[in-house]
C-alpha positions in Angstrom: 23.0 65.7 27.8 24.2 69.3 28.0 27.8 69.4 27.1 28.8 71.3 30.3 27.1 68.5 32.4 29.1 65.9 30.5 32.4 67.8 30.9 31.7 68.1 34.6 31.0 64.4 34.9 34.2 63.5 33.0 36.1 65.4 35.7 34.5 63.7 38.7 36.1 60.7 40.5 33.8 57.9 39.3 32.1 59.3 36.1 35.4 60.3 34.6 35.8 56.5 34.1 32.4 56.1 32.5 29.8 58.7 31.6 26.7 58.5 29.6 26.6 61.4 27.3 23.4 60.6 25.3 20.7 57.9 25.6 17.3 57.1 24.2 14.7 54.7 22.8 13.3 54.3 19.3 10.3 52.0 19.0 9.6 50.4 15.6 11.8 53.1 14.1 10.6 53.1 10.5 12.9 55.2 8.2 15.4 55.6 11.1 18.8 56.4 9.6 22.0 58.1 11.0 25.1 59.0 9.2 28.3 60.5 10.7 31.1 61.1 8.3 33.5 61.9 11.2 32.2 59.5 13.8 31.6 60.6 17.4 33.9 61.2 20.3 32.1 58.5 22.3 31.4 54.9 21.8 27.8 54.1 20.7 26.0 51.0 22.1 22.7 50.0 20.5 20.6 47.1 21.7 18.1 45.8 19.2 15.1 44.4 21.1 13.0 43.5 18.1 13.1 43.9 14.3 16.3 44.4 12.5 18.7 47.1 11.2 22.1 47.5 9.6 25.4 49.4 10.1 28.1 50.4 7.7 31.6 50.8 9.2 34.1 51.8 6.5 33.2 49.7 3.5 31.7 46.8 5.4 27.9 46.4 5.9 26.6 44.4 8.9 23.1 43.3 9.7 21.8 43.8 13.2 19.1 41.4 14.4 16.8 41.2 17.4 18.6 40.2 20.6 21.9 41.6 19.3 24.0 44.6 20.3 25.9 46.9 17.9 28.9 48.8 19.2 30.2 51.6 17.1 33.8 52.6 18.0 34.6 56.2 18.9 35.9 58.4 16.0 35.0 55.8 13.3 32.8 57.1 10.4 29.6 55.2 10.3 26.1 54.9 9.1 23.3 52.8 10.4 19.5 52.5 10.1 16.4 50.4 10.4 15.5 47.5 8.1 12.9 48.6 5.6 10.7 45.6 6.0 11.1 44.9 9.7 12.2 48.2 11.4 14.1 47.8 14.7 13.2 48.8 18.1 16.4 50.0 19.8 17.7 51.3 23.1 21.0 53.2 22.7 23.6 55.1 24.7 26.7 57.1 23.9 29.5 56.4 26.4 32.7 58.3 27.2 35.3 58.0 29.9 38.7 56.5 30.6 37.5 52.9 31.2 35.2 52.7 28.2 37.7 51.3 25.7 38.7 48.5 28.1 35.1 47.7 28.9 34.2 47.6 25.2 37.3 45.5 24.6 36.0 42.9 27.1 32.9 42.4 24.9 35.2 41.4 22.0 33.7 43.7 19.4 36.0 45.4 16.8 35.4 47.7 13.8 35.4 44.5 11.7 33.0 42.7 14.0 30.7 45.2 15.7 27.7 43.0 16.3 27.4 40.5 19.2 24.5 38.4 20.7 22.7 39.5 23.8 21.2 36.6 25.7 19.2 38.4 28.4 17.9 41.2 26.1 15.2 42.0 28.6 17.8 42.7 31.2 19.8 44.8 28.8 16.7 46.9 28.0 15.9 47.3 31.6 19.4 48.6 32.3 19.2 51.1 29.3 15.8 52.1 30.7 17.5 52.9 34.0 20.0 55.1 32.1 17.3 57.0 30.2 15.2 57.4 33.4 18.1 58.7 35.3 18.9 61.4 32.6 15.5 62.3 31.2 14.9 65.1 33.8 17.2 67.8 35.1 20.7 66.4 35.1 22.8 66.3 38.3 26.0 64.5 39.4 23.9 62.0 41.3 21.9 61.1 38.2 25.0 61.0 36.1 26.4 58.5 38.6 23.3 56.4 38.5 23.4 56.3 34.7 27.0 55.3 34.8 26.3 52.4 37.2 23.6 51.0 34.9 25.8 51.5 31.8 28.6 49.6 33.5 26.3 46.7 34.3 25.1 46.7 30.7 28.6 46.4 29.3 29.7 43.7 31.7 26.5 41.8 31.0 27.1 41.8 27.3 30.7 40.8 28.0 29.7 37.8 30.1 27.2 36.8 27.3 30.2 36.4 25.0 32.1 34.2 27.5 29.3 31.8 28.6 28.6 28.8 26.3 25.5 28.7 24.1 23.0 26.0 24.8 24.0 22.8 22.9 27.5 23.9 22.0 30.5 21.8 22.9 31.5 23.9 25.9 28.0 23.9 27.4 27.8 20.1 26.9 31.2 19.6 28.5 30.3 21.8 31.5 27.0 20.0 32.0 28.9 16.6 31.8 31.3 17.8 34.6 28.4 19.1 36.8 26.7 15.7 36.5 29.9 13.8 37.4 31.3 15.4 40.6 31.9 12.0 42.1 34.1 10.7 39.3 37.4 11.4 37.6 37.6 13.1 34.3 40.0 12.5 31.4 40.2 15.5 29.0 40.7 13.4 25.8 37.6 11.3 26.5 35.6 14.4 27.3 36.8 16.1 24.1 35.7 13.1 22.0 32.3 13.1 23.8 31.5 16.7 22.7 33.2 16.5 19.3 36.3 18.7 19.6 40.0 18.2 20.1 41.5 18.2 23.6 43.5 21.4 22.8 40.4 23.2 21.6 38.4 22.1 24.5 41.1 23.3 26.9 41.2 26.7 25.1 37.4 27.1 25.4 37.6 26.4 29.1 40.4 28.9 29.6 38.5 31.6 27.8 35.3 31.0 29.7 36.6 30.1 33.2 40.2 31.3 33.3 41.4 27.8 34.0 41.5 24.3 32.4 39.0 21.5 32.3 40.2 19.7 35.4 40.5 23.0 37.3 36.8 23.7 36.5 35.8 20.2 37.6 37.7 20.6 40.9 36.0 24.1 41.5 32.6 22.4 41.0 33.5 19.7 43.5 34.7 22.2 46.0 31.5 24.2 45.6 29.5 21.1 46.3 31.7 20.4 49.3 31.0 23.9 50.7 27.3 23.4 50.2 27.3 20.1 52.0 29.4 21.5 54.9 27.0 24.4 55.2 23.7 22.5 55.0 24.3 19.0 56.3 25.7 17.1 59.2 27.6 14.7 57.0 31.2 13.9 58.1 34.2 15.2 56.2 34.8 11.6 55.0 31.2 11.3 53.8 31.4 14.6 51.9 34.7 13.6 50.3 33.2 10.3 49.1 30.2 12.1 47.6 32.4 14.3 45.4 34.7 11.5 44.4 37.5 11.6 47.0 37.8 8.2 48.6 40.8 9.4 50.7 39.5 11.8 53.4 43.0 13.2 54.0 43.5 13.9 50.3 40.1 15.7 50.1 41.0 17.8 53.2 44.3 18.8 51.5 42.5 19.7 48.3 39.9 21.7 50.3 42.6 23.6 52.2 44.5 24.3 49.0 41.4 26.0 47.5 40.0 27.7 50.6 43.0 28.2 52.9 41.3 26.3 55.7 40.3 22.7 56.4 36.8 21.4 56.0 36.4 21.1 59.8 37.5 24.7 60.3 35.4 25.9 57.5 32.2 24.4 59.0 33.2 25.7 62.5 33.4 29.3 61.3 29.6 29.9 61.6 29.5 28.7 65.2 32.4 31.0 66.1 30.2 34.0 66.2 
């Protein structure tokens, strides 16, 4: 992007927080190589859709595979390029703005660990395509804003990918177990044994992924099921409570009010109120 356009975007109310300064697409990029001895003023995000490549940050060399993202921190000297035998296809963007360091931090990348997995790589590529499409013609504040929105979604998607459990790992199996047992009580030590980790490690994984503990997540799942039944069935409050493991209707109502600020009966009546 022309530097005056970037400078203007970094002064505007929204794009000053995140602005795309450069973006592009390299298909099957044989012999692609980039070396910057002084780094760049912006963060660089590269999504590898297929093939492979590499990056050197400082003295460390890292491999970048398909369905992975590489984040090069601002101002850090670096060198990266395509694999000789299986050149990468990449989509990339340079990002500046006041909120970018925090957004990058939410992904969990560092100079020592610059590569992370991207589960929905097709979605990531689509978002980067939105960025490129927005900027490929005459730039304007509106197009800079559109590119910023797509880039924000991209970064948050990659961050969420790092928080959600991978298929088959202990956290994913524990979450599936809780989803299948909404009508029963859960003991954390027993669940930890079932998925092969210590209770403290299981609790730490849940806190990182959900912001709360194992039992809090189980309760949230039960409350979500209760809302669904209140919205879509004529079952009584007592029947709904029993379906999600509360044999005492009064205790269920207290738990529901604690989480929603209203009783199950009042929650159901809200739709008929207008």
